C-alpha positions in Angstrom: 233.1 64.1 -8.2 232.3 62.1 -11.0 229.1 64.6 -11.9 231.4 67.5 -11.8 235.0 66.3 -12.9 235.4 64.9 -16.4 238.4 63.3 -14.7 239.6 59.9 -16.6 239.7 57.7 -14.1 235.4 56.8 -13.8 236.2 55.9 -17.2 238.8 53.7 -16.7 236.9 51.9 -14.4 233.5 52.1 -16.2 234.4 48.3 -17.9 234.5 46.6 -14.9 231.1 48.1 -13.3 228.8 48.3 -16.5 231.4 46.6 -19.6 228.6 47.0 -22.0 227.2 50.6 -21.4 229.3 54.3 -21.4 228.7 55.8 -18.3 227.1 53.1 -16.1 230.1 53.7 -13.2 227.6 56.8 -12.5 224.1 54.7 -12.2 225.3 51.7 -10.9 225.8 53.2 -7.4 223.1 54.6 -7.1 221.1 51.7 -7.9 223.4 49.8 -5.3 222.5 52.0 -3.3 218.8 51.4 -3.5 219.2 47.7 -3.4 221.3 48.2 -0.3 218.4 50.4 1.7 215.5 48.0 0.2 217.5 44.9 1.7 218.3 47.1 5.3 213.8 48.0 5.4 212.3 44.8 3.7 215.1 42.1 3.8 213.3 40.8 7.3 210.1 40.4 5.2 211.6 38.4 2.7 213.4 36.1 5.2 209.3 35.8 6.7 207.4 34.9 3.5 210.4 32.1 2.6 210.2 30.5 6.3 206.2 30.3 6.1 206.1 29.0 2.6 208.6 26.2 4.1 207.0 25.7 7.0 203.9 24.6 5.5 205.1 22.2 3.3 206.9 20.6 5.9 204.5 20.7 8.6 200.8 20.2 7.0 199.1 21.9 10.8 201.2 25.1 10.5 199.6 26.2 7.2 196.3 26.7 9.7 193.9 29.2 9.9 193.9 28.9 13.9 197.5 28.4 14.0 198.1 31.7 12.3 195.5 33.0 15.1 197.7 31.4 17.7 200.6 32.8 16.4 199.2 36.5 16.2 197.6 36.6 19.0 201.0 35.8 21.1 203.3 38.0 18.9 200.8 40.7 19.3 201.9 41.4 22.6 205.2 41.9 22.4 204.5 44.4 18.8 202.8 47.4 21.0 206.1 46.7 23.0 208.6 46.7 20.3 206.4 49.9 18.7 207.8 52.2 21.2 210.9 50.2 21.2 211.8 51.3 17.4 211.1 54.9 18.2 213.0 55.0 20.8 216.1 53.0 19.0 216.1 55.4 16.1 216.5 58.3 18.6 219.4 56.6 19.4 218.2 55.2 22.5 217.6 51.8 24.0 215.0 51.2 26.9 215.8 48.1 28.9 212.9 49.0 31.3 210.2 48.0 29.2 209.6 44.6 30.3 208.9 44.7 33.8 207.3 48.1 32.9 205.4 45.5 31.1 204.9 43.0 34.1 203.6 45.6 36.4 201.3 47.3 34.0 199.5 43.5 33.7 199.5 43.1 38.1 198.0 47.1 37.8 195.4 46.2 35.5 194.3 43.8 37.1 194.3 45.0 40.7 192.4 47.9 39.4 189.7 46.1 37.0 187.2 45.6 40.4 186.4 49.5 39.7 185.8 48.8 36.4 187.0 48.8 32.7 188.5 52.6 32.7 190.2 52.1 35.9 192.0 48.9 34.8 192.9 51.2 31.3 193.7 54.4 33.4 196.4 53.5 36.4 198.4 51.2 34.6 199.1 53.9 32.0 199.3 56.5 34.4 202.2 54.9 36.3 204.2 52.9 33.3 204.2 55.9 31.4 204.9 58.0 34.6 207.9 55.7 34.4 208.9 56.4 30.7 208.4 60.4 31.8 211.2 59.6 34.2 213.6 57.8 31.7 213.1 60.1 29.5 213.7 62.9 31.4 217.2 61.4 33.2 218.4 60.7 29.4 217.1 63.9 27.7 217.6 66.8 31.2 220.6 65.3 33.1 222.1 63.3 30.6 222.4 60.3 31.6 223.6 57.6 29.6 219.9 55.7 28.0 221.9 52.1 29.2 222.0 53.1 32.8 218.4 55.1 33.6 216.5 51.9 32.0 219.0 49.6 33.4 217.8 50.7 36.7 214.0 51.5 36.2 213.9 47.9 35.1 215.1 46.8 38.9 212.8 49.6 40.3 209.8 48.4 38.1 210.5 44.6 39.2 211.2 45.7 42.4 207.8 48.0 43.0 206.0 45.2 41.1 207.3 42.2 43.9 206.4 45.2 46.4 202.5 45.2 45.6 202.3 41.3 45.4 203.4 40.8 48.7 206.5 38.6 46.2 204.5 37.5 43.8 202.3 35.4 46.9 199.3 37.3 45.8 197.5 37.7 42.9 195.0 39.8 41.4 192.7 38.5 39.1 190.2 40.2 37.0 186.8 39.4 36.4 185.2 36.4 34.7 182.6 38.5 32.0 183.8 41.9 32.4 184.2 44.6 30.0 187.9 44.7 30.6 188.1 40.6 30.2 186.6 41.2 26.7 189.1 43.1 25.3 191.7 40.4 25.8 189.0 37.7 25.0 187.1 39.0 22.5 187.4 38.5 18.9 186.4 39.7 15.4 186.2 36.8 12.6 187.9 34.6 15.4 191.4 37.3 15.9 191.3 39.0 19.3 191.0 42.2 19.7 195.1 42.1 20.9 196.2 41.5 17.4 193.3 44.5 15.6 194.4 46.9 18.5 198.5 46.2 18.1 197.3 46.5 13.5 195.6 49.7 14.9 198.4 51.2 16.3 201.3 50.0 14.0 199.1 52.0 11.3 199.2 55.6 13.9 203.1 54.7 14.2 204.2 54.2 10.7 202.0 57.8 9.5 203.6 59.3 12.4 206.8 58.7 11.9 206.6 59.2 7.8 204.0 61.6 7.4 204.6 64.2 10.8 207.3 66.7 11.5 207.6 64.4 14.9 208.6 61.8 13.0 211.3 63.3 10.7 212.8 64.8 13.8 213.3 61.3 15.1 215.1 60.6 12.3 217.1 63.6 12.8 218.2 63.4 16.5 218.9 60.1 15.8 221.4 60.9 12.9 223.0 63.3 14.9 221.7 65.1 18.7 223.9 67.8 18.1 223.2 68.8 14.3 219.3 68.7 15.2 219.8 71.0 17.8 221.6 73.6 15.5 218.7 73.0 13.6 216.3 74.2 16.3 214.5 70.8 16.4 213.4 69.9 20.2 215.6 67.0 20.6 215.4 67.0 24.7 211.3 67.7 24.4 211.4 64.4 21.4 213.3 62.4 23.6 211.2 62.8 26.9 208.0 61.7 24.3 209.8 58.9 23.1 211.0 57.4 26.0 207.1 58.4 27.5 205.3 56.4 25.0 207.8 53.8 25.4 206.2 53.4 28.4 202.9 53.9 27.8 202.3 51.1 25.3 204.5 48.9 27.6 201.8 49.2 30.5 199.2 49.0 27.6 200.5 45.6 26.6 200.9 44.4 30.1 197.1 45.6 30.6 196.0 43.8 27.9 197.9 40.3 27.9 196.2 40.7 31.7 192.9 40.9 30.2 193.7 38.2 28.1 194.8 35.4 30.9 192.7 37.1 33.6 195.0 37.7 35.9 197.7 39.4 37.3 200.9 37.3 36.5 204.5 38.3 38.3 206.4 36.7 36.3 205.7 37.6 33.0 208.3 40.2 31.0 211.4 38.7 32.2 213.6 38.6 29.3 211.3 40.9 26.7 213.2 44.3 26.5 215.6 41.7 25.1 212.8 40.4 22.1 212.0 43.6 21.5 215.1 45.1 20.9 215.5 42.3 18.3 212.3 42.5 17.1 213.6 45.3 16.3 216.8 45.5 14.7 216.3 42.4 12.6 213.6 44.5 11.5 216.0 46.6 10.3 216.2 49.9 12.3 219.7 50.8 12.7 220.8 50.2 16.7 222.9 53.9 16.2 220.1 55.4 15.6 218.6 57.6 12.4 217.0 54.7 10.3 214.3 51.7 11.0 210.6 51.4 9.8 207.8 50.4 11.7 206.6 48.0 9.3 209.9 46.4 9.6 209.4 45.9 13.1 206.5 44.1 12.8 208.0 41.6 10.5 210.4 41.3 12.8 208.1 40.6 15.8 206.1 38.2 12.8 209.2 36.3 12.2 210.4 35.3 15.9 206.1 34.7 16.4 206.8 32.2 13.4 210.2 30.9 15.0 209.2 30.0 18.1 205.9 28.0 16.5 208.2 26.3 14.2 209.9 25.2 17.3 206.2 24.0 19.0 206.1 22.4 15.7 208.8 19.8 16.1 208.0 19.0 19.3 212.0 17.2 20.0 213.0 20.9 20.4 212.5 22.9 23.9 211.5 26.5 24.0 215.4 27.7 24.3 216.3 27.5 21.1 214.0 29.9 20.7 216.5 32.2 21.5 219.2 30.8 19.8 217.8 31.3 17.0 217.2 34.7 17.3 220.8 35.7 18.6 221.5 33.8 15.2 219.3 36.1 13.4 220.1 39.2 15.4 224.3 38.4 14.9 223.6 37.8 11.2 221.2 41.1 10.4 223.2 43.0 12.7 226.9 42.3 10.7 224.9 42.6 7.3 223.5 46.4 8.7 227.2 47.3 9.0 228.1 46.0 5.4 224.9 47.1 3.9 226.0 50.7 5.1 229.0 50.8 4.4 227.7 50.1 1.1 225.5 53.3 1.2 228.7 55.6 2.1 230.8 54.5 -1.1 228.2 54.3 -3.6 
């Protein structure tokens, strides 16, 4: 309206927004929109850097290479899971099953490792990918709510895990010195293979999201499924693919965790879906879908890992405080996202 109509209203408002320049009222909203977009996408990086710098001055042991290796190796498993969650949430969905699928993938990998490296990766990827495919089919083809579908598969995957391990009484071990064990315990320059795998996957994910038609379709579906359908985009196929990918990545993360621990631990993954959602949302991806970034998710995962490490550095606090701090960050970020989205609509 301001660009096509010379009505006096914008002139009357100009002194309040840009008192020193005529026409500033048309420039300022565009600048404000760019700032809002930048804060939504990269604000978490600024918070992460601030926390790291402050912690480095307060705790001398924090800013050490060994501590950095420990933080990143612990964050790598959640990062792989959160990568799949990012794409699901961008489409406007949610996947609550990833924690149970992560644990199931670890147990299946440990069990299959007795038949070699390929079996240890193939079995969990097939089973966990099938669970993701089921989620996607029920959401996209049957029209069921993602929350209900993935809650059901969360319970189903956990039940399958308990049945496979005799209610947790059986623990499958990864053969020592095997190639699969090396995948989880080996390192390059002191940084474990899971870290490198996570970085490669994030690089691929970023390219897919920003440089391919599939990535642009994710944003379109998340923005409006009906509009995407009218545009001729494969909405149902896209949703099936992202849920399948989420299951595959959760299974892969579980397999890597089993390789590192040399066993399929049945109690891992409890609440992991909430950590993944928190990292994704803290990283700037909107829960309503249609906007998000892979890099933001990576910074969100690292921020949660740094918070946990700082709690360990303090010593007088137990790990429960991580949930308190993470919940606080999540509330602040969601409120900030609503404010930024509102400011972008009004500018």
